[in-house]
C-alpha positions, 0 to 999 in steps of 0.5 A, a space after each residue: 538885660 532885663 527882659 520886657 513883657 512879652 519876652 522882648 531882651 531889653 539891655 539894661 544901660 550900659 556905662 564905660 569906664 569914663 562913666 558915659 551912659 550908652 542909649 539901651 535902645 541902641 545898645 538892642 540894635 547892636 546885640 542883634 547885629 552881634 547875634 546876626 555876626 555870630 551866626 555868620 561866623 559859626 557858619 563860617 566855621 562849617 563852611 571849613 569843616 565842611 571842605 567849602 571853597 575858598 573864595 565862598 568861606 573869604 567872603 563869609 568872613 569878609 561879612 564877619 568882619 563888616 558886622 562887628 566893624 558896624 557893631 563898635 562903630 555903633 557903639 563909639 557913635 553913641 558914646 560921642 552923641 552921649 559926649 555931645 548933649 553933654 558939653 552943651 545941655 541939647 543933641 547937636 549931632 546925628 548919629 547915623 550921620 557920625 556913623 557913617 563918618 566912622 565907615 568910611 573911615 574903616 
């Protein structure tokens, strides 16, 4: 990661094993989502330590799980977008629609 003017953190261009580059702007959103999930998970740990009720704990744990799933699907959608762009030279995929499709399978 690099720091932009004003202290904003910018992710570097990520490349997976296949050589596909993931869009840093989209990965910034994923990083934010993962940070929120990390905070939620810390909250679950505190709830367990405080002896909170099972229903509240399971509800929060479910939220963490959904946040992680969404981050994973966003990464997949970004990679798929790159595949489609490279295959025909122009953008033919709506990433948000692709992400929603993946989420419907979860």
